[in-house]
C-alpha positions as CSV (number, residue, x, y, z in Angstrom):
1,M,43.8,-4.6,42.1
2,S,40.1,-3.9,41.3
3,D,38.6,-3.8,37.8
4,E,37.5,-0.6,36.3
5,L,34.0,-1.2,35.0
6,P,32.2,1.3,32.7
7,G,28.8,2.2,34.2
8,F,29.7,1.0,37.6
9,T,31.3,2.9,40.6
10,F,33.8,1.0,42.7
11,L,32.8,1.0,46.4
12,T,35.1,-1.3,48.3
13,A,37.4,-4.4,48.1
14,G,36.7,-7.3,50.5
15,K,38.9,-10.3,51.1
16,V,37.9,-12.2,47.9
17,R,35.3,-10.0,46.2
18,D,34.9,-6.3,45.1
19,L,31.7,-4.3,45.4
20,Y,30.4,-1.9,42.8
21,A,27.3,0.4,42.4
22,P,25.5,0.5,39.0
23,E,25.1,4.1,37.9
24,G,21.4,5.2,38.2
25,H,20.4,2.2,40.4
26,D,20.6,3.1,44.1
27,D,18.9,-0.2,45.1
28,L,21.4,-2.5,43.4
29,L,25.0,-3.6,43.8
30,L,27.4,-5.7,41.7
31,L,29.4,-8.3,43.6
32,V,32.5,-9.3,41.6
33,A,34.4,-12.2,42.9
34,N,38.2,-12.7,42.3
35,D,40.7,-15.5,42.4
36,R,42.2,-14.4,45.7
37,V,41.9,-17.0,48.6
38,S,41.8,-16.3,52.3
39,A,42.7,-18.5,55.2
40,F,43.2,-17.8,58.9
41,D,41.9,-14.3,58.3
42,Q,44.7,-13.4,55.7
43,V,44.3,-12.9,52.0
44,L,47.1,-15.1,50.5
45,S,49.4,-13.7,47.9
46,R,48.9,-16.4,45.3
47,P,45.4,-16.8,43.8
48,I,43.6,-20.0,42.8
49,P,43.1,-19.9,39.1
50,G,39.4,-20.1,38.1
51,R,38.2,-19.9,41.7
52,A,36.0,-16.8,41.2
53,A,34.0,-18.2,38.2
54,L,33.6,-21.6,39.8
55,L,32.3,-20.3,43.1
56,T,30.0,-17.8,41.4
57,R,28.6,-20.6,39.2
58,L,28.1,-22.8,42.1
59,T,26.4,-20.0,44.2
60,R,23.9,-19.4,41.4
61,W,23.3,-23.1,41.1
62,W,22.5,-23.4,44.8
63,F,20.1,-20.4,44.6
64,A,18.2,-22.3,41.9
65,Q,18.0,-25.4,44.1
66,L,16.7,-23.4,47.0
67,A,14.0,-21.6,45.1
68,D,11.8,-21.4,48.1
69,V,14.4,-19.3,50.0
70,P,14.4,-15.6,48.9
71,N,17.9,-14.6,47.8
72,H,19.6,-11.3,46.8
73,L,19.9,-11.9,43.1
74,A,18.3,-8.9,41.2
75,D,16.2,-9.3,38.1
76,A,17.0,-5.9,36.5
77,D,17.8,-4.5,33.1
78,V,21.4,-3.7,33.9
79,A,24.2,-4.9,31.6
80,V,27.0,-6.6,33.5
81,P,30.4,-6.1,31.7
82,E,31.4,-9.1,29.8
83,A,34.8,-9.1,31.3
84,V,33.5,-10.1,34.7
85,A,30.1,-11.7,33.8
86,D,31.2,-15.2,34.7
87,R,32.3,-14.1,38.3
88,A,29.7,-11.3,39.0
89,M,26.3,-11.2,40.6
90,L,23.9,-8.2,40.3
91,V,22.1,-8.2,43.7
92,R,19.7,-6.1,45.7
93,R,20.9,-3.9,48.4
94,L,20.0,-5.3,51.8
95,R,20.4,-4.2,55.4
96,M,22.9,-7.0,56.4
97,H,22.7,-8.6,59.7
98,P,26.0,-8.7,61.7
99,V,25.9,-12.5,62.3
100,E,27.7,-15.4,60.5
101,C,25.0,-18.1,60.5
102,V,27.1,-21.2,60.9
103,V,25.5,-24.6,60.7
104,R,27.5,-27.7,61.6
105,G,26.5,-31.3,60.9
106,Y,29.8,-32.6,62.0
107,V,32.3,-31.5,64.6
108,T,35.7,-30.4,63.1
109,G,37.9,-27.4,62.5
110,S,37.5,-24.4,64.9
111,G,34.4,-26.0,66.3
112,Y,36.2,-29.1,67.3
113,A,38.9,-27.0,68.9
114,E,36.3,-25.1,70.9
115,Y,34.6,-28.4,71.9
116,R,37.9,-29.8,73.2
117,R,38.3,-26.7,75.3
118,T,34.8,-26.3,76.7
119,G,32.6,-29.3,75.7
120,S,30.4,-27.0,73.8
121,I,30.3,-24.8,70.6
122,S,28.8,-21.3,70.8
123,G,27.5,-22.2,74.2
124,L,25.7,-25.3,73.0
125,P,26.7,-28.3,75.2
126,L,27.6,-31.4,73.1
127,P,28.0,-35.1,74.0
128,E,31.2,-36.2,75.7
129,G,33.8,-38.2,73.8
130,L,33.3,-36.8,70.2
131,Q,36.3,-37.1,67.9
132,D,37.4,-34.9,65.0
133,G,35.0,-35.5,62.1
134,D,32.2,-37.2,64.1
135,R,28.7,-36.6,62.9
136,L,26.6,-34.7,65.4
137,P,23.3,-36.1,66.6
138,E,21.6,-33.3,64.7
139,P,22.9,-30.2,62.9
140,I,23.5,-27.3,65.2
141,F,23.4,-23.5,64.8
142,T,26.6,-22.0,66.1
143,P,26.6,-18.3,65.1
144,A,29.5,-15.9,65.1
145,Y,29.8,-12.2,65.2
146,K,31.2,-10.8,61.9
147,A,34.5,-9.2,62.6
148,E,36.1,-6.3,60.7
149,L,38.4,-7.2,57.8
150,G,41.6,-8.9,59.1
151,A,40.1,-9.7,62.5
152,H,38.7,-13.1,63.7
153,D,35.0,-13.8,63.7
154,E,33.9,-14.5,67.3
155,N,31.7,-17.5,68.1
156,I,28.7,-16.2,70.1
157,P,25.9,-17.9,71.9
158,F,22.3,-17.6,70.6
159,E,21.4,-15.2,73.4
160,T,24.0,-12.7,71.9
161,V,22.2,-13.0,68.5
162,V,19.1,-12.0,70.2
163,D,20.7,-9.0,71.7
164,L,22.2,-8.0,68.3
165,V,19.2,-8.4,66.1
166,G,16.1,-9.0,68.3
167,A,14.4,-12.3,69.3
168,E,12.1,-12.6,66.2
169,T,15.0,-12.1,63.7
170,A,17.3,-14.2,65.7
171,E,14.9,-17.1,65.6
172,A,14.3,-16.6,61.9
173,L,18.1,-16.7,61.2
174,R,18.4,-19.9,63.2
175,S,15.4,-21.8,61.7
176,T,16.1,-20.7,58.1
177,S,19.8,-21.7,58.4
178,L,19.0,-25.1,59.7
179,R,16.3,-25.6,57.0
180,I,18.7,-24.7,54.2
181,F,21.4,-26.8,55.6
182,A,18.9,-29.8,55.7
183,E,17.9,-29.3,52.2
184,A,21.4,-28.7,50.9
185,S,22.7,-31.8,52.8
186,A,20.2,-34.0,51.1
187,I,21.1,-32.7,47.7
188,A,24.8,-33.1,48.3
189,D,24.3,-36.6,49.8
190,A,22.6,-37.7,46.6
191,K,25.8,-36.8,44.7
192,G,28.1,-38.6,47.1
193,V,29.1,-35.5,48.9
194,I,28.9,-34.7,52.7
195,L,28.2,-31.2,53.7
196,A,30.0,-31.1,57.0
197,D,29.3,-27.4,57.9
198,T,28.7,-24.1,56.2
199,K,28.0,-20.5,57.0
200,F,25.3,-18.2,55.6
201,E,24.7,-14.5,55.6
202,F,21.3,-12.7,55.6
203,G,19.9,-9.3,55.2
204,D,16.6,-7.6,55.2
205,D,15.1,-6.2,52.1
206,A,13.2,-2.8,51.9
207,E,10.0,-4.6,53.1
208,G,11.8,-6.3,56.1
209,G,11.9,-9.7,54.6
210,L,14.8,-12.0,55.4
211,V,17.0,-12.6,52.3
212,L,19.9,-15.1,51.8
213,A,22.9,-13.2,50.5
214,D,26.5,-13.3,49.6
215,E,28.1,-16.6,48.4
216,V,26.2,-19.7,49.3
217,L,27.4,-23.3,49.9
218,T,30.7,-22.9,48.1
219,P,34.0,-24.6,49.0
220,D,35.1,-21.3,50.5
221,S,32.2,-20.9,52.9
222,S,31.7,-24.7,53.6
223,R,33.3,-28.0,54.2
224,F,32.3,-30.6,51.6
225,W,33.7,-34.2,52.1
226,D,33.9,-37.2,49.9
227,A,31.2,-39.5,51.3
228,A,32.8,-42.7,50.1
229,A,36.2,-41.8,51.6
230,Y,34.4,-40.9,54.9
231,A,32.6,-44.4,54.9
232,S,35.9,-46.1,54.5
233,G,37.4,-44.3,57.4
234,R,39.3,-41.5,55.6
235,R,37.8,-38.5,57.3
236,G,38.2,-35.0,56.0
237,V,38.9,-35.9,52.3
238,G,37.4,-32.6,51.1
239,F,36.5,-30.5,48.0
240,D,37.3,-27.3,49.7
241,K,40.3,-25.0,50.8
242,Q,41.3,-27.3,53.6
243,I,44.3,-28.2,51.4
244,V,45.4,-24.6,51.8
245,R,44.6,-24.5,55.6
246,D,46.6,-27.8,56.2
247,W,49.7,-26.5,54.2
248,L,49.7,-23.2,56.1
249,A,49.3,-25.0,59.4
250,A,52.3,-27.1,58.6
251,H,54.5,-24.3,57.3
252,W,53.6,-21.2,59.1
253,D,53.3,-20.1,62.8
254,G,50.7,-17.5,62.2
255,E,53.0,-14.6,62.7
256,G,53.5,-12.0,60.0
257,A,52.5,-12.4,56.5
258,A,51.6,-16.0,55.4
259,P,54.0,-17.7,53.0
260,D,53.4,-18.1,49.3
261,L,51.5,-21.3,48.5
262,P,53.5,-23.7,46.4
263,D,52.4,-24.6,42.9
264,E,51.2,-28.0,43.9
265,V,48.9,-26.7,46.5
266,V,47.5,-24.1,44.2
267,Q,46.8,-26.6,41.5
268,R,45.3,-29.3,43.9
269,T,43.0,-26.7,45.3
270,A,41.8,-25.5,41.9
271,D,41.2,-29.1,40.8
272,R,39.2,-30.0,44.0
273,Y,37.0,-26.8,43.6
274,R,36.3,-27.8,39.9
275,E,35.6,-31.4,40.8
276,L,33.1,-30.4,43.5
277,V,31.2,-28.0,41.1
278,E,31.1,-30.8,38.4
279,L,29.9,-33.4,41.0
280,L,27.1,-31.3,42.4
281,T,25.8,-29.6,39.2
282,A,26.0,-32.7,36.9
């Protein structure tokens, strides 16, 4: 259920955040995260306590680290209600691009499954013999088409991105995504964390400039792994919602509504989110 916020008009509820319009400011939006968690394109019935505040804090921190990349945070004299201040971002309205800008430094997850079937990801041929969790020779841009709520995002080749947004914008999305990934990977590496993959979203501002939007480099939009564990041969020891994915994969066939997460999975996920935020921002 969405919050009622004085001075703001509720617009829509997404999987894990709600959208509001501040009254009298047609150029702004308020993104309010919640503790819901999604996996396999379903919003699960049990929330992860503290998730929204942690991910909002981490997104703001990353925006500050990536100060050379224009982002959607708004510098405006609008009071955000105290009840949601720790999980809300006041942002500029953008014309969003219909592309999930996925960057992978390692092959795993759905990317590894696609590689096993085709030898490529999003049409990019990869070396033979890669195993789950292998580091790629260099990070790759593997975009996806953003599906409607409840549907699967569809991996697409770069040529389809060109068809969707034009050649110039497509190249800007690719180059900017790869640059951010490189910068973020170096920052995470210095904290003993591997950034295995992530996804970015971008929009254009009123002047047509490319702007980084939505949540950025969080445990929900990225895979973060423990570098020491990886070096010792324990791959996939992460600080993200893989705990949730793994439990669902073992206890659910994907049909109908997903089962309730047990207390232990909820608590472990919350703990790992908190650990990642503290590791990175210390």
